[in-house]
Structures are given as structure tokens and as C-alpha cells.
Backbone as a ProteinNet text record, in pm:
[ID]
protein_1_A
[PRIMARY]
MIYEIVLFLHVIGAFVLFGTGAGIAFFFVISNRSGNPAFIAHTAGTVVLADGIFTATAAVAQPISGYILTQLVGWEPSEGWIALSLGLYVFVGLFWLPVVWIQIKLRDLARIADSEQIPLQPAYRRLYRVWFAFGFPAFFAVLAIIWLMLTKPSF
[TERTIARY]
8190.3	8133.2	8242.1	8356	8467.3	8516.7	8527.5	8573.9	8484.6	8354.1	8261.5	8275.2	8294.8	8309.7	8438.2	8548.1	8676.5	8673.9	8616.3	8605.4	8523.3	8412.2	8328.2	8408.1	8478.7	8558.4	8668.8	8728.4	8836.3	8782.5	8672.2	8612.3	8567.2	8503.6	8461.1	8583.2	8690.6	8812.5	8866.4	8863.2	8911.3	8825.9	8695.2	8608.2	8614.4	8644.7	8666	8791	8897.6	9019.8	8991.4	8922.5	8892.3	8795.7	8686.5	8584.2	8630.1	8699	8748.6	8851.5	8940.8	9041.8	8978.8	8881.5	8814.3	8736	8666.9	8589.8	8678	8785.7	8879.7	8934.1	8975.7	9030.8	8927.4	8804.9	8699.6	8678	8655.4	8625	8743.2	8863.1	8979.7	9004.4	8987.4	9003.9	8900.2	8775.6	8669.8	8699.1	8742.3	8771.2	8887.2	8986	9100.6	9063.5	8966.8	8921.3	8860.1	8810.8	8749.5	8853.6	8976.6	9080.1	9060.9	8958.5	8924.9	9000.3	9099.8	9179.5	9096.9	8991.2	8908.2	8837.6	8779.7	8709.9	8808.4	8923.5	9026.2	9076.2	9101.5	9151.1	9049.2	8923.1	8818.4	8809	8806.8	8798	8921.3	9038	9161.7	9161.5	9105.7	9094.9	9008.8	8899	8811.1	8880.3	8953.5	9027.2	9131.5	9204.7	9306.6	9240.6	9128.9	9056.2	9004.1	8942.5	8888.9	8999.2	9112.3	9224.5	9272	9275.9	9320.3	9223.3	9095.1	8995	8968.3	8936.3	8890.9	9004.5	9084.4	9188.3	9292.6	9339.2	9443	9391.5	9268	9210.9	9201.5	9148.6	9137.2	9274.8	9370	9505.6	9572.3	9543.2	9597.7	9520.8	9389.6	9306.5	9325.3	9352.3	9362.6	9466.6	9589.7	9686.3	9654.9	9594.5	9558.6	9447.8	9341	9231.6	9277	9364	9416.7	9499	9580.6	9661.1	9571.1	9471.1	9378	9307.9	9266.2	9201	9294	9419.4	9511.8	9529.2	9530.3	9543.8	9418.7	9302.6	9177.3	9156.4	9196.1	9173.8	9290	9407.1	9523.9	9603.9	9581.5	9659.4	9798.2	9893	10029	10043.1	10105	10127.1	10211.4	10285.8	10368.8	10290	10163.6	10080.3	10071.4	10076	10087.7	10001	9869	9780.8	9792.5	9824.4	9841.2	9971.1	10078.5	10207.1	10197.5	10129.2	10112.1	10026.8	9921.5	9838.2	9920.3	10004	10088.1	10186.9	10245.2	10337.3	10266.9	10147.9	10070.7	10030	10003	9965.6	10081.6	10201.9	10320.7	10337.7	10317.8	10326.1	10229.2	10104.8	10004.8	10051.6	10103.5	10151.8	10263.8	10350	10460.2	10409.6	10292.4	10231.4	10143.4	10073.8	9978.8	10048.3	10155.9	10222.4	10267.7	10334.8	10367.8	10243.5	10137.8	10015.3	9954.1	9959.7	9907.6	9986.1	10117.7	10201.2	10168.8	10154	10124	9988.7	9888.4	9755.7	9762.9	9838.7	9854.7	9922.4	10026.5	10099.1	10008.3	9930.7	9838.1	9732.5	9681.4	9583.8	9643.9	9766.6	9830.7	9859.5	9904.6	9931.4	9802.9	9694.2	9565.5	9515.5	9535.9	9495.2	9572.7	9702.3	9784.4	9734.4	9710	9660.4	9527.1	9441.2	9311.4	9326.8	9406.7	9419.7	9488.7	9580.3	9649.6	9579.1	9468.4	9391.7	9479.4	9559.4	9645.8	9613.3	9651.5	9628.1	9717.7	9678.8	9763.3	9897.8	10002.2	10137.2	10181.2	10284.5	10334	10373	10422.3	10457	10333.7	10219.6	10095.1	10065.1	10072	10040.3	10135.1	10262.6	10360	10324.8	10296.8	10261.2	10130.6	10036	9908	9927.3	10012.8	10038.8	10100.4	10188.8	10246.7	10137.2	10054.7	9943.3	9854.7	9819.7	9732.7	9797	9923.9	9994.6	10007.9	10031.4	10047.1	9917.1	9805.4	9678	9655.5	9704.4	9675.8	9735.6	9865.3	9917.8	9857.5	9833.7	9775.1	9631.9	9553.7	9415	9408.1	9488.6	9484.4	9540.6	9635.5	9687.6	9581.5	9502.8	9393.5	9289.3	9257.5	9166	9220.7	9349.7	9411.7	9404.7	9425.5	9416.6	9274.9	9176.4	9037.2	9009.6	9057.5	9040.3	9106.1	9227.5	9297.2	9220.4	9166.4	9089.9	8964.2	8901.3	8776.5	8798.3	8902.8	8922.5	9020.4	9113.1	9215.2	9277.1	9334.7	9391.9	9511.1	9532.3	9649.8	9757.6	9874.3	9992.4	10116.4
4738	4855.9	4942.3	4956.3	5033.8	4968.6	4835.3	4762.7	4793.8	4788	4811.5	4953.3	5049.1	5188.3	5205.5	5152.8	5166.4	5090	4971.6	4894	4970.5	5026.8	5105.8	5221.6	5294.7	5407.9	5362.4	5249.2	5197.2	5156.4	5088	5045.7	5167.3	5261.7	5384.9	5455.8	5462.7	5526.9	5460.5	5327.5	5255.8	5289.3	5293.9	5325.1	5471.9	5559.5	5700.8	5713.2	5643.6	5646.4	5595.5	5484.4	5425.8	5513.6	5552.4	5629.2	5768.4	5835.9	5969.2	5961.1	5863.9	5847.1	5821.8	5731.7	5700.9	5821.7	5891.1	6008.4	6120.5	6147.3	6250.8	6217.7	6093.7	6053	6069.7	6025.5	6035.5	6179.6	6267.6	6406	6477.2	6445	6510.6	6461.1	6331.9	6278	6339.5	6344.3	6401.7	6548.3	6623.9	6765.8	6779.5	6693.1	6701.1	6663.5	6576.5	6539.6	6659	6757.1	6874.7	6962.8	6962.8	7050.5	7196.5	7228.2	7366	7405.6	7494.3	7531.7	7584.5	7660.4	7714.3	7601.5	7510	7396.4	7307.3	7282.8	7199.7	7266.5	7396	7469.2	7463.2	7482.3	7477.5	7337.3	7236.2	7097.9	7061.7	7100.9	7070.9	7136.7	7257	7322.4	7241.3	7186.6	7102.6	6971.6	6915.5	6791.1	6810.4	6917.4	6945.6	6964.2	7035.2	7056.3	6923.5	6842.3	6712.8	6621.8	6621.2	6539.9	6586	6717.1	6770.3	6740.9	6750	6729.6	6581.6	6508.6	6370.5	6268.7	6270.5	6168.6	6182.2	6303.5	6322.1	6283	6320.2	6285	6133.9	6067.5	5920.9	5855.4	5911.4	5853.6	5860.8	5964	5975.6	5885.3	5880	5802.5	5651.6	5605	5461.5	5389.9	5435.3	5363.1	5373.4	5483.5	5498.9	5400.6	5399	5305.2	5160.9	5135.5	5000.7	4954.4	5043.2	5008.8	4978.7	5062.2	5040.1	4905.8	4874.3	4745	4627.8	4637.1	4526.6	4509.3	4617.6	4609.9	4550.2	4591.2	4541.9	4392.4	4348.2	4208.9	4119	4177.5	4098.9	4048.7	4109.7	4072.2	4135.2	4066.5	4119.9	4192.6	4309.8	4380.4	4300.1	4202.3	4118.7	4003.3	3987.3	3883.3	3908.5	3803	3811.7	3914.5	3904.2	3995.1	4138.8	4155.2	4291.1	4351.5	4273.3	4322.5	4358	4274.3	4302.8	4428.2	4443.7	4563.9	4689.4	4680.8	4795.9	4828.2	4725.1	4746.3	4810.2	4761.9	4820.9	4964.4	4990.9	5126.1	5223	5180.7	5262.6	5279.3	5171.1	5174	5278	5276.5	5373.8	5515.4	5535.6	5667.7	5718.4	5626.4	5666.1	5716	5672.4	5723.8	5845.5	5844.4	5950.7	6084.6	6084.4	6211.4	6288	6222.5	6297.8	6340.3	6259.5	6293.3	6422.1	6440.6	6564.5	6684.4	6673	6781.2	6804.3	6694.9	6706.2	6773.5	6737.4	6799.4	6949.5	6990.4	7133.5	7203	7139.7	7195.7	7202.6	7096.2	7095.7	7204.7	7220.7	7327.5	7463.5	7485.3	7614.5	7638.4	7534	7548	7573.7	7508.3	7532.2	7673.8	7721.7	7859.4	7960.9	7935.1	8025.8	8025.2	7905.4	7895.6	7968	7953.1	8019.6	8171.4	8219.2	8364.9	8431.3	8358.4	8414.6	8379.2	8303.7	8261.3	8191.7	8096.5	8016.4	7868.9	7783.5	7640.3	7587	7472.3	7406.4	7372.3	7396.7	7379.8	7232.6	7195.5	7057.2	7008.9	7098.5	7059.1	7008.8	7070	7025	6881.6	6855.9	6722.3	6616.4	6650.3	6554.8	6521.2	6623.4	6600.7	6523.9	6554.9	6484.7	6335.7	6301.2	6159.4	6088.8	6156.5	6097.9	6079	6182.9	6173.8	6054.8	6041.6	5933.3	5797.1	5784.7	5656.7	5618.5	5715.9	5687.5	5637.6	5669.4	5627.6	5478.2	5410.1	5267.3	5180.4	5190.5	5105.2	5138.4	5265.5	5304.4	5252.8	5263.8	5217.7	5067.4	4990.3	4845.3	4803.9	4880.5	4850.6	4876.8	4983	5010.1	4898.9	4854	4739.8	4617.2	4593.1	4478.4	4493.4	4613.7	4637.2	4608.3	4656.2	4630.9	4480.8	4411.6	4266.2	4198.5	4240.9	4182.5	4208.2	4328.7	4361.2	4274.4	4249	4173.2	4023	3970.4	3824.2	3776.1	3861.2	3825.7	3688.8	3673.1	3542.2	3509.1	3383.1	3344	3293.3	3349.5	3307.6	3349.3
16359.3	16295.1	16231.4	16300.8	16245.5	16117	16118.9	16000.8	15880.6	15897.5	15787.3	15731.5	15819.7	15776.3	15696.3	15749.8	15680.8	15548.8	15548.3	15424.8	15321	15363	15272.7	15213	15297.9	15250.6	15154.7	15185.2	15100.6	14963	14961.3	14834	14754.3	14820.6	14752.4	14694.5	14771.1	14722.4	14597.2	14594.4	14476	14354.5	14373.4	14261.1	14222.5	14317.2	14283	14196.3	14235.2	14153.5	14012.7	14004.1	13873.9	13794.1	13856.8	13787.2	13748.1	13837.8	13805.6	13694.1	13704.5	13599.4	13463.8	13460	13333	13282.4	13373.3	13333.5	13281.8	13352.4	13309.6	13171.8	13154.2	13025	12914.4	12939	12838.1	12794.9	12891.9	12856.8	12792.5	12837.5	12779.1	12636.9	12613.2	12477.9	12384.1	12428.1	12344	12312.2	12410.9	12384.5	12286.2	12298.3	12207.3	12064.7	12050.3	11915.1	11843	11919.2	11856.7	11788.4	11842.6	11789.1	11824.2	11901.7	11937.6	12064.2	12053.1	12171.1	12288.3	12261.3	12370.4	12444.5	12370.6	12430.9	12506.8	12446.7	12510.9	12638.6	12632.4	12750.6	12863.9	12829.4	12931.6	12993	12907.8	12956.5	13038	12991.1	13063.8	13201.1	13210.8	13341.2	13436.7	13385.6	13467.1	13504.1	13410.8	13433.7	13544.4	13538.3	13640.5	13777	13779.2	13904.4	13960.6	13875.2	13920.3	13970.8	13901.9	13947.9	14085.2	14105.1	14234	14347	14318.4	14423.9	14449.3	14344.7	14362.6	14361.9	14256.4	14243.6	14352.9	14377.7	14480	14618.6	14649.3	14780	14796.4	14693.4	14699.6	14703.8	14630	14627.2	14764.2	14840.4	14976.2	15073.2	15056.9	15148.5	15132.7	15011.2	14986.1	15073.4	15076.7	15160.5	15310.1	15350.5	15491.8	15528.5	15449.4	15479.5	15461.3	15363.9	15345	15463.8	15516	15633.7	15753.5	15773.5	15885.6	15869.3	15747.7	15723.7	15755.8	15713.6	15742.7	15893	15966.2	16111.4	16175.9	16128.2	16184.5	16157.2	16038.5	15999.6	16041.7	16056.1	16092.9	15973.8	15857.2	15740.3	15749.2	15691.9	15682.1	15548	15547.8	15420.5	15321.3	15371.8	15284	15221.6	15262.1	15202.8	15052.3	14971.7	14826.4	14757.6	14775	14703	14752.4	14880.9	14934.5	14882.1	14885.1	14834.5	14686.1	14609.1	14466.1	14446.8	14526.7	14519.2	14549.4	14651.5	14686.9	14575.5	14517.7	14405.3	14286.5	14256.8	14146.9	14179.1	14306.1	14347.9	14322.3	14355.7	14327.6	14176.8	14103	13956.7	13900.1	13947.5	13902.4	13934.6	14054.9	14094.7	14006.1	13960.9	13873.1	13737.7	13698.8	13576	13604.4	13718.2	13746.2	13773.9	13849.8	13882.9	13758.5	13661.9	13539.9	13462.3	13466	13394.4	13449.5	13578.9	13637.9	13584.2	13583.5	13530.3	13382.9	13305.7	13162.9	13142.5	13222	13208.9	13232.5	13330.1	13358.5	13241.5	13189.7	13075.4	12952.3	12927.1	12813.3	12828	12948.8	12974.1	12940.2	12987.9	12965.1	12816.6	12745.9	12602.3	12524.6	12563.8	12497.2	12526.2	12646.8	12680.4	12596.8	12579.1	12497	12352.4	12298.4	12160.3	12146.3	12245.1	12241.1	12248.8	12343	12360.4	12241.4	12175.7	12059.7	11928.1	11939.7	11822	11717.5	11767.6	11680	11702.8	11608.2	11628.9	11741.7	11792	11892.7	11829.7	11905.1	11853.5	11859.8	11784.5	11786.5	11926.7	12010.3	12148.4	12222.1	12194.5	12255.9	12212.9	12085	12031.4	12086.8	12100.5	12156.7	12301.8	12379.8	12520.3	12533	12446	12450.1	12422.3	12329	12299.8	12420.3	12491.5	12613.1	12717.6	12737.1	12833	12798.9	12673	12627.5	12653.1	12618.1	12635.1	12782.3	12868.7	13011.7	13075.1	13014.4	13071.2	13068.3	12966.9	12952.1	13062.7	13089.3	13197.1	13332.6	13359.5	13487.9	13499.3	13392.9	13392.3	13421.1	13350	13369.5	13505.7	13557.5	13691.3	13797.5	13782.2	13877.4	13869.5	13749.2	13735.3	13807.9	13794	13860.9	14013	14062.8	14207.9	14256.6	14183.9	14223.4	14222.1	14119.1	14112.3	14232.9	14265	14381	14510.5	14525	14646.3	14656.9	14543.5	14545.9	14562.5	14500.6	14500.1	14607.3	14648.1	14747.5	14720	14600.5	14566.3	14656	14677.8	14758.2	14663.4	14677.3	14600.2	14673.6
[MASK]
+++++++++++++++++++++++++++++++++++++++++++++++++++++++++++++++++++++++++++++++++++++++++++++++++++++++++++++++++++++++++++++++++++++++++++++++++++++++++++

């Protein structure tokens, strides 16, 4: 019974990471397409909040539930698919941590543009391009982790 509960929580956590990441990206990209600093600032505030509540919680819970699962099942963390999943998890974190900082900075720059009634500055556009680019490797790495969790290939 404990195994089923931990497995459920672990799978839910993986889909929260994937779904929240995809949702955040979608809404932030759409708001940026508007070019409206007020709309972007509002959306960015929600994005930062969602990342803090959902993504951060799932990111902390994933390795804990994963460790418990390996102990319950008797898998070794050095087993191929688990080791690759852990490596990809670190890889995702290396992209996600700067993205959180960038989202906060983008929110603040959009708020300034809105309050001063000026267009978004070039620094905003540069940071947004970095944020956008960082999403692709992290997104595909999370997909790979989910695939590894579901298929547990041996190599």
C-alpha cells in the first residue's frame, strides 16, 4: 500500500513538473506576443507565483519520492535508467533555476515599463529570448525523464 501511494505521488509530481512548465511557458509566450507591458507584468506575476507553488514543490518532492521508491522496490540508483533520469533531472535544474530568476526580472521590467508608460526595453527582449531558449532543452529532458520512468529500459 505504501508503494502505491509513493508511486502515485511520484507520477503526479512528474506530470505537475511537465504540465506546469508547459502551462507557464504557454501563458507567458502568449502574453509576450501582445507586447502590452501591463498584461505581460500581470501574467509574469502569475507565472512566478505558479513556479514557486507548483514547480518548486514538485521539484523538491520528486527526488524524495524517487528515493523512497528505489528503497521499496530494491532498485539501485546506479541502475542505467535511474542514473540517466537523475542526470537529466540535474540538467533540467540547471536550466530551471536561471529561468526562475529571469522570470522575476522580466516581471519587474514589465512592471517598470507599465508604471512609466514606456515600451519594453531592449534588456527585456534579450532576457526573454534567453528564457525562451532555455525552455526547449528542459522541456525535452522532462519528457525523456517521463519516458524513462514509464519504460524503465535496461542499458
